[in-house]
C-alpha positions in Angstrom: 13.3 -4.5 8.6 13.4 -6.4 5.8 14.9 -5.3 2.0 14.7 -6.0 -1.3 16.5 -5.2 -4.8 12.8 -6.1 -7.0 14.7 -6.3 -10.7 11.4 -6.0 -12.7 7.5 -5.5 -11.8 6.8 -8.8 -11.4 9.0 -9.4 -8.9 6.9 -6.3 -7.2 4.3 -8.0 -7.1 5.6 -11.7 -6.0 6.6 -8.9 -3.3 3.5 -7.8 -2.0 2.2 -11.4 -2.5 4.5 -12.5 0.2 4.3 -9.8 2.8 0.1 -10.8 1.7 0.4 -13.7 3.5 0.9 -12.3 6.5 -1.5 -9.4 6.4 -5.0 -10.1 9.1 -7.8 -7.6 9.3 -6.8 -4.0 9.9 -3.7 -3.5 8.8 -2.6 -0.6 6.9 0.4 -0.2 5.0 1.6 3.0 4.3 3.8 3.7 1.1 6.3 5.8 0.9 7.9 6.2 -3.4 7.6 8.9 -6.0 5.9 8.8 -9.4 6.4 5.4 -11.0 8.0 4.2 -7.9 6.4 1.0 -8.1 3.2 1.3 -5.5 0.5 -0.6 -8.2 3.0 -3.5 -9.2 3.1 -3.5 -4.7 -0.2 -3.3 -4.6 -1.4 -5.7 -6.8 0.7 -8.3 -6.0 -1.0 -7.6 -2.6 -4.2 -8.0 -3.6 -2.9 -10.8 -5.2 -1.6 -12.4 -1.9 -5.6 -11.2 -0.2 -6.9 -12.8 -3.2 -8.5 -11.2 -5.7 -8.4 -11.8 -8.9 -9.2 -9.1 -10.9 -7.9 -5.5 -12.0 -6.0 -3.5 -9.7 -4.9 0.1 -10.7 -4.7 3.7 -9.1 -6.9 5.0 -7.2 -5.3 8.8 -8.3 -8.7 10.2 -9.3 -11.3 8.4 -7.0 -9.3 8.2 -3.8 -9.7 4.9 -2.7 -10.0 1.6 -5.2 -10.9 -1.4 -3.4 -11.3 -5.0 -3.8 -12.4 -8.6 -2.1 -10.5 -10.7 -1.3 -9.4 -12.8 1.7 -9.5 -10.1 3.2 -10.9 -6.4 1.3 -8.4 -4.2 0.0 -8.8 -0.5 0.4 -6.4 1.4 -2.0 -5.4 4.9 -1.2 -4.2 7.8 -3.2 -3.7 11.1 -1.1 -1.9 13.0 -3.8 -4.7 14.9 -4.1 -5.8 15.3 -0.3 -5.6 18.6 1.1 -5.5 17.6 4.4 -6.1 14.5 7.5 -9.1 16.5 8.1 -10.2 15.9 3.8 -9.6 12.0 4.9 -12.1 12.1 7.3 -14.5 13.2 5.3 -14.9 10.6 3.3 -14.8 8.6 5.6 -11.4 6.9 6.6 -12.7 5.9 10.6 -14.8 3.5 9.0 -12.3 1.6 6.5 -10.1 1.8 9.1 -12.9 -0.3 10.8 -13.9 -2.8 7.5 -12.1 -5.4 8.7 -10.1 -5.3 5.5 -6.5 -4.2 5.2 -5.9 0.0 4.6 -2.6 0.0 1.9 -2.0 4.5 1.6 0.1 6.5 -1.5 1.6 9.4 -0.6 0.8 8.6 3.0 3.2 11.1 3.8 0.4 13.6 3.8 -1.7 11.8 6.8 1.1 10.9 8.3 -0.9 11.8 11.7 -3.9 9.8 11.4 -2.5 6.6 10.8 -2.3 4.1 13.7 0.7 3.3 15.5 1.3 0.2 14.2 1.4 0.7 10.3 4.2 -1.1 8.3 5.9 1.8 6.2 6.7 0.4 2.7 8.9 2.3 1.1 10.2 1.6 -3.2 12.7 3.4 -4.9 14.4 3.6 -8.2 18.3 1.5 -7.7 20.4 4.3 -8.6 22.3 1.9 -10.4 19.6 0.2 -12.7 16.5 2.3 -13.7 14.1 -0.3 -14.1 15.1 -2.1 -10.3 13.5 -1.3 -7.2 14.8 -1.4 -3.9 11.9 -2.0 -1.4 12.2 -1.3 2.6 9.1 -2.9 4.7 9.5 -1.7 7.8 6.7 -3.8 10.9 6.4 -2.4 13.7 3.8 -5.2 14.6 1.9 -6.3 12.2 -1.5 -6.6 12.7 
């Protein structure tokens, strides 16, 4: 387990860049954190670390955004999904097999569909400093 304190969005992105350097094809990241915690900022860093140079946005209304880099990044937002069955309807298994990295916001909604080697990224606000973030990365085994 690795624990970080981020003082701003730029630092949150840097932590994402750092993690991306260690990821291989097929990696799955399960994000945990409330609205405004910094999940999209972390994903911007992740995308940058995977070689993507364009704009990264939250997939709240599209469910998944795709970014091409050294490895493709599939950024999911499961907030609007009713259950795991809907996940399979959008081709979850295909994404897992496409040789990219799947980053999943609101992952607790589809916990049963996540592979056992999933990396958990928990992002929360620090109570003593509202702008700071505590980021905990739990890696079973980075794939």
